[in-house]
N, C-alpha and C positions, 0 to 999 in steps of 0.2 A: 449456222456452223460459222455462217463470213465475220459475223458480229464476235461469236465467241473467241472466234482465231485472231480477231483485230484488238480485244482485249488480254489476250494470253500474250500478245506480242508487243503488247502495249506493257505490261509488266515487265517484258523482261528489258523493252526499252529504256524504262523508271529506274531499273535495276541497274543497266549498263552506266546511266548518266552519271548516278551515284554509284560508281564503283566503288569511289575512292576509299569511300566511306565504309563500302564493303570489305577494301582489305585494313581498312584502321579498326574497323572492330573484329575482324579475325585474328589480327596483333594481338590486340587486346585482349582478348581470350585464349591464346596461347602462350603469352605470358602468365595471366591469372591460373591456370590448368596446369599447362605441360608442363613448363621453365618453373613454375611455384615445384610439383611435386618433384622433380626431379631433385631440384633444390633440399626439398625436407626430404626426401628418404634418404637420398646420398650421407646425411645428417646423420638423421634416425638410425642408420646401420652399424654406428658407432657406439650406437647404447645399450648399456648392457642391463636386460631384462629383469627386473626384481620377480624375485618369485610369489605367482599369483597375479603375476601384472602382463594385459596383453603387448603383444610385441610391438616394439615400437614402429618399427618400419610399415606394420599395418595399420597401429593406430594414425599415423600420421597422413595414411594415406585416405584413411575415411576422412581426416579432416582440411583434405584438399580437395579431394572430388565431393564431398558431401554437405550437407548443410552448411555445415560450420565455417564455412568458407566465406568469411565475411567482406573479403575485397570484391568475389563475384557478385556479390550482394547489392554491394554499391555500383558496380562497373553496368551491370544490369540494370537497375533502377534510371542512370544515367542515361543509358543510349537509348531506355524505352522514351522517356521526354523527346529526347536530340530526334529520333527516329519519327516520332508524332508530329513534332514541330516540323523537319524538313517535309517528310510528306503533305502534309496539307498548308506549308508556308504560302505557296502560290498564291490561297484566297487573298492576301493580302497584297497585291498586284491588282489592277483594273486586268491590264493585257492580259495578262500570262490567265487570270479567270473568264475571261473574255474568249480567250483562243480553247481552252478547255470545255468548257460551255458548246461551243459549235462543235466541237466532235460528233459524229453518229454514233453515242451513245445514251443511254437513259443514265440519270444522278445516279442510281443506285451500281451500274457500273462505274461511273467515273470513281466511285468511291474506293472500290474494288481492288482499282489503280494502286495506289499509295499505297493503301490498309495493306495490303499483301505482299507489295515490296519491301513493305518496311520490315512485316514479321519476317520476310523470307532471307532478309543480312541481319536477324537475329539470329532465328533458328539455323541455320545451315554453319555458321563459325561457333557456336555453341555447342551442336553434336557434333562437331566435328573436333574440337580439343576437347571436350569428355571423351568421347571414343579413343585419341591419343592418349589422353590421361589414363585410362582403365587399362591400355596395351602397356603405358609404362608401369602401372602398379601390377600386372603381372609378370614384367621381365624382374622387379627387383621383389620378387614374391609378397606383395602386400597384401594379394587381395586373400579378404577373407570370407566369412560364409554369411557376413552381414554387406560385405561389399557392393554385392547387386542390387540389394533392398535398398540403401544408402543411397543407389547411385541413381534408380530409378526413381525412388521418393522426391532427389534434389531436382532432377531433372523436370519431372511435373508443379514441382513448386516455384523452380524459378519462371519457369514459362509462364504460370497464372500469375504471377509477381510483375513480369514482364507487361502480361496483357492490361493486368488492374492498372499498371502507370500509363501506358499505351494509350488506349481507349480515355482514359481520364486528358490525357496529352491533345488529341486531338478534340475532344470535346473545346477544348479550352481556348484551342485554338478558333473551330465553326463560331461559338458564341462571340468572337471578339474580330475586331477587325485592324488592329494591331498588334507587333509583339509584347509591346511594354504591359500592354493591360490583357493579352494572353498570356503573360507569367503571371502574373495577379491573379488572374482565372483559375489557371493550376499550381497556385498555392492557397487559393481560398477551398480549393477542393480536398486537398489535401487536407488542411486545418481549420474546415468551419466547425464538423464535430466536436472537436475538441473546446474551438471557440465557446460554442453555445454551452456546452455542459460543463466548462471554466465558471460563466458566467453563472449557472442556476445552483451549480455548487456552492460557492463561495456567498452566492448570496443567502443561502441555506445557515453558511456557517456565521453569515454576519447579525440574521435575524431570528431566528430559533435556536431557543435555547435549549432545547431538550431531544432535538435530532442529534441521534447519533448513527453514523457509517463507519464503518468497519475495514471495508474492504470497498475496490470498485466497482460498484454495479457490472453484470457479465456483459453489457453493450457497450460499455467503453471501447472492448476491445474492437468494437466493430466500425467505430467512429471515423477513422484512418486507413486507407489500402494501407500506407506504411507500419503505421503502427501494427495493424494487426497480423501482417506479414513477420513481422520484428518478434510478435508476441509468438505465433507457430513457430516461427525457429529455436525459440526457448522452449517450450514446449517438447517439442522434438530431440532435440541436444540434450535438454533432462531427463528426456524419460518420465514429468511429472503429469503427464494428460494425452488425450487423445488429438490430432488436428483436422481431425473427421467436421468437426463446424468450418473453422475458417475452409475449407476445402469447399463446402458448399456455402458457404460465403462467397467467396472470390467467384467461382462460378455465375451464381447469377447475380453478381456486381456485374463481373465482363458480358454478361449476355443482357441486362438493362440497360448499362450506361454503352453499348456496343449499337441494340436500337436506336436509342437515344439520336444518337452520332448519326446515324444514316435517316432518320428523321429529319435531324436538324439541317441535313446537308441536303437535301429535297427540297426542301421551303425557304434556304437561304438566300437571300438577295443579292445576285452578281452584286451589284454597289455598293457593299459592306465595307468593303476594303477601306480605309483611312479611318474610319468611325473607331471610336472605341466599343460598342459594344455593337453588333450586327444586327439585335433587335429593339429598336426603339422603344419598344411598348414595354422593353422588360429592365428598361431603366428604372424607376419608381420602385420595383419591388426587389432588384439587384442592391440599391442603396437601403430600403426600409429592413433589408433580412439582412445585410452586412453591419449596417451603423446601429442597430439597436446591440447585440449582444460584443460586440468591441467596445463600446462605449461607457456599456456596461462595465467589462472586464476591467478595463484599462482607468474609471472610476473607482471601482474596489482598490485596487490594488494602490492607487493614490490617497486612498482616504484612511485606511487600513491604521490603527493604533492613535489617530488624531485624538484631541480630546470631545471634540463636536462631529462626531463620525457622521453621523447621518446628516448633517446639516452640510459638511461637506460634499457628501457622496452626491448628495442634491444638486450643490453649485457645479460639480467638476462633471454630474451625466450628462448636465443643459450646456457647458460649457465643450465636451466635449462633443457631443452628439450633432449640435451644430458647426461646427469646425469642421469635424468626418462628413455631414452632410454638404457642404462648401467644395470639399475635395474629390468626394464625388460626381456631383457636380460638376466640377471644373474636367476630371478624367473623362466627362459626358461631351460636353459642350466646348473642351478648351478655349471658354471666353470667362475672365475673370468679371464682368461686371454678370453674365447669367449666373454664375456658380453663387453670388450673396442674393440675389433675388430671392424675395421669399417661395416659397414650394410648398404643395399639397402635402408631398412627401414628408418633407421636413414638421410640416404638421402632427402627420400622424406619426411621425416615430415620439415626438415629445409627447404626445396623449397617451403613447403607450408608454414609455417610460414613466409616466405620474401615473397612471393606474397601475403599472407593477408595482411602485415604490411604497404607494399609499397601501395597497394589499398588503405587501410584505409587512409593511410598519404595523400596519392595524392585525395582521394575522388573518384574514379575513377567511381564511380556509381552516380555523382550528389546531394547527400543526401543534405547537405546546400544549394545549388542553386537547390532547386526541385521547382518549379510551374507549377502546372497543368493547361493544356488548359481551358479556360475559360469558353466552351463551354461544359467541362468536367467533371465540377462543378454543383452538384443539390443545394447544400446551403450549407453555411458558417457561422462559430460562432468565437467569437473575443473574449475576457478577457484581459484587459489591470489591472494590479497588483498597478497601481496609481488612477485606477477608482474606481473601484470593490471594492479594500481593504477598502478605507476609507469609506465604509458603516458598519454599525452595525444591522445584521442582527438577528431576535428569531433564539436561537441554535436548535431547535429542526426540522430546515431547511438544509439540507445539502447544503451552499452556494459559495464551492472552485471551482478552475477554471476547470472542469472535468466537474460539476454538472450544472454549470450558462452556458458552451458552448454547452452541451447536450441540453439544455432550448431555448439558444438563435440563433439556427437556423433561419437562415433569406435568403431568395429566394433574395433580394436586398442588394447583397453583392460586389456592385460596389467599395465602400469606401472602404470594406476589400481586395479587392481583390487589388487594388493600394497598400494598408499598405504593402502585403505582397510582391507584386514589388521592392518597398520600404527595406524591409527587404533580400530579395534577393541580390540586386546590392549591399548593402553596403555590405555584406559578400562577392561577389567576387572585390568591389575595397577597400578591407583591408586585409590586411596583418589579415590570421587566428592564427598566433602566440601570434598575440596582442589582440588576443580578447580571455579571459578563462573566461570562462562560464561554468559551470556544470548546463544542461538543462532538468537532473532530479530535479534539486530543484526550489523555487520561488527566481524572484532573490531580493535577501535583500538591493543591495545598492540603493543609490539616485542617487550616482554621481560616475562617473570613470573616470580615467585619460588616455586619449588618446595620451599623450605624456605628456612631464614634463613642457611643459608652458602651455597646453592647457587642460583645463576641463571641459568638457560639462556633461550637467545634460541629466542622459540617463531614455528612457521608454523602459518598459517590455510589450512585446506584444506577448498572444499567439493565435493562428490561425487554426483551424482546420476547413479543408476542408470535406465535407460529398459530394463524387464522385458518378457519376451517376450509376458506376458500383459496388454499393455497399461497396465500403471501404470507409473508415475514416481514413486520415490523419492529425498529429498535427504536429504543426513546432512553435516556440519559437524563437523571435528576442526581439536583445537588442540593441535599437538605440537612435541616438543623438537626443534629443528635438528640431522640428524645427517647422517652420509657418508651414511646407505642413504637418509635423507629426497631428500638432495641428488642422490645419483644416479637415485634415480625421480624425481624431478624434471626431470633433463636427458634422461631416458628421452622424456619427457611431452612436454618443451618439444621437441624434435625430429620429434614426431610432427605433420604438415602440418594435419591434421584441426584441432588446436587453436593448432598457429600461426600459420595463416591467420585468426584469428577472434581473435586474440591481439594481432597486429602493429598498430600502428594506419595503417599504409600501405596496406592492405589497406581501409583507406576510402575511398581518395582515388588518383585516378588522373591519370596527367600533363594527362591532356584536362580535368581540373576546376581546374586552375592556372593564376589567377587572375595573382599577380605570387609572386617567391619572395626570399626574405630568408633573411638571414647574422647570427646573433645571438652573438655572443663572449662572452668570460670578461669583458670589460668591461661585460658587458650593452646594448651598443651594437648597435641594430637596425640594419643597412643592407640595399637593395634591391640582385637582382643584375641591373644593365640587359644582360641577352644575348636573344640572339633565342630564339624557341619551340624551336628544335631543340635548342640549345644547355642551356635548361631542365629541358625534355622528357629529357637524353641525362645533366642532371647527376640530376636524379629516380630513374630508371631505375637508374642505377649505385647512387647510393642504397639505392633500395630491395634493390636484389640482394644488397648486402653486408648490409643487417639479417636480410634474409631465412635467408642462410645460417649468421648468429652462432649461436655456442652459449651454452647459459646460462653455463655457466662465463667465458668472455669477454665476458659482458655483467657479469658481476659485479667482474670482475677490472680490466676497460678502464676507463681515463679516460672523462668526457666532456669535450670541450674547446668545445662551442659548441650552436647546435640553427640544424638549418634551418627557415623560419619558412614553410610554404605556405598562401599565402592564397588562397581560392577563393570564387566568387561563390555565393552561396545563392538570392537571389533579386533582384528592382530593388533596389538602392541598400541593397543587407546583402549583405557579404562576411562571412567567416570564415579566421581563422585558428588554426595548428594549428604546434606547435611537437613535431620528431622529432630525440632526441638527436644528433650526431653522435662517437661513439666514436672514442679513439687510433686502434685499430687500422684506420679508417675511409679508409685511403693513398687510395686513388681517389677518390672523391668531393672528400679532400682536397684533392689535386690538379686536378682538374676547377674547384673554386672557384677556384684560385689562377689557374688558365688565365682564368677569368672575369674576372679583375678584383678577388675578394673572398675571398685569403685568412682563414685562421682565425689570429686573432693572438694569439700565446701572452703570458705575463706572463715578464719579464726583470728578473733582478735587476739590470741597470742603469736601468733604470726607476723601478726603489722606492728608495724613504730609509728607510722600517722600514715592519714588519707588527708588529700589536697582534692577540697571540693573546688569546684568552677564554672562557672554563670556570668547572665548578661543582665543583669537591671532596665527598666522599661525604658529608661533614657540613654540608653546603649552603651553604660559602663562597665566595664569587665571585671568582674570583684572574685577573688580566691579567698579560699578559707582553710590553715592548714590544723586538724582534727587528730590530737595526740592524746587524750582520754580516755582511758578505755572502756569507760563506761559507756562513753559515747560512740567509739568506735563499736560497741555490740548494740549498742540502739539502731546503729545505721545497718549493719550486715546481715538482720533478718527481710530487707528491705531489697533489697540487692536483686536485680534480675537481669542477665546474662542475654541480652537482644540483639536481634540487628537496625535496631532504629528505625524499622517502619511504623506507624501508629497502625494499631487496630482497632475494630469496633467494637464501644465500652471498654476500652482498654483502661487499666488502670496505673500504667506505666509512665511514668513522666520522663518527657526529654531533656529540660530546663537546664539539666546539672551534670557533669562531667567528672571521671574522680581519676584521681592518679594514687597509685597506691605503694606507698615505701614499705617495703618487708624489712622484721628484725634482721634480718643477713645484709643488709645494706642495699639489695639487690632492686633498682626501681622498676616498674611493671606499669607501663601505660594499658589503661583496659579502656580502650576505646567504645567496646559494646557493652559497656555495665553500667546500666542506669537502675533510675529507683522506682520501686512502690510509689503510688501516693497513700497518706498515712500520718500518723503523729508525726513520725519521724521524721519525713517528709517537707509537713509545715513546718515543724521546728527548726530546722536546715533553711529553710525559705527565708525564715524571720530572721537566722543568725546574720545570715548576707545579705539582709534587708531588700532581700528580693519581693517586689509584688506577687 
């Protein structure tokens, strides 16, 4: 009982001794919560809410007392570190350490005194300020049904955030012997996970051509307590996910680090003050673990984009690792002569770096040649940039590679698997140094020079394996367009699991249509004034023709115009999506004509001249004005109303642009008017002397 009373009195005495800090923290919280709330709610009272909008006073109150209060997050983070340092900084003084360790208390009890003192100096002012803020909200009639839940969640999350940084700040003090290295240690705890992941991620990007990653792995949000807390705030505020995972992670992290704190405090030598690291045996381990990822990351940024990238990476990683090793040795010993002496730990670092670089260079794990056994695959997905990205989708749907491959999983994946085999074999047969691809980015090039003499159209293919063991593996291949590729792509295109997610009509039903327009080759957008039944019939007919179209048809058919579908997204906001009308869509075109909006086509009788623009292989800009009616009639059947995005197997050429002058002398630029390959196109190239 005497020991317990002494412990309690020691905590009170510790708080009294740091009472100035308690007052400052209290004032800070009062400014961040009650004062800010009064100012915000007073301004919000003057705002007249719009229809179906939340009361501005209630909204501002939630912003002030809830997790949206960014000032509170920053302040809590700062005082967590500050209280951790102030509570245990006596360990940096020999006299104070000897005094505390001479008290009739166990080490565990000595740890409890500054720990609970610091927590009390945060918790009481915080809870007091939140309570006052809630009363202010009641006075301003800003409390709503959500306020109680929001306040409780915010209190819980802020306490967890404080404790996370608090226990790490204490750990940094316990492991070091002076404030400078203590600050470095805390910064290391907060950033080390991201440094290691960054080195791993950028090494993969540099060395692996087929490795594709569309989003950060889920584990990355738990690499730093600060990042994980901010991510949880975003999830809660945006209501896009659950924060349960973060809460579990934070509780486990606090419990583990706190247990480590107590254990280290029990065995920490009293004579550790003024040393860089409290435990000398940890120095080589700290040095190796820190220098390896930091030197790799710095060298990757330094060598990026250089002509001899790998050579510069090797040179820079050696130099940076040696320099960093000397810096760490200097921090440990504070002796310049000792820091430049050869150390075993430095040799270990260089050896590990050599193995890592050689392993990545030779791809000893076979990452680029990865192809699972067919029997191990549950489903597969595929995404072609030259097919999927030609479509125009409603903006409310996420339709990137990652989202579409998640939706178009199929068990009928024979053609996709054969495509993957082609990709693996292509990389086996070609020198990897000539395949300069950044797998983290979409391939924006439509052509890629294999050699100086040969230029081939390349196809970007993303493939996802959903394995039976639960793993998901992504790969990206960049292959020359060939008959074999086109045949496999056609088989994949006819697979309904793929087609239904690729076609834009899958995302709009006839019930969603507010208005329907026709956009013709003259770039005029004309509304279809028809009954709902007629509009529904036109859209259903168009949808049927688009769904029955093959890949070969879509690559050979001209586009004569667009069906513009306008749908209501929310009050006072509509969205328009353009669907291409192909030349072979005779039923759709007939229905549009019957509805009074036929697709108008260009006629030589209306055209005075066509000016063709192009660029020769030497970069020279050329143009040709064509006035002969016979030549104009040869050109018109080859023109297509394209959006300028290369399609797989497409017969459209983007080499020429056109400016049409009509008989009425009105000039109309046709920026989206291109020409299909064929005799007329070849003769035009010959006339312009374009290779």
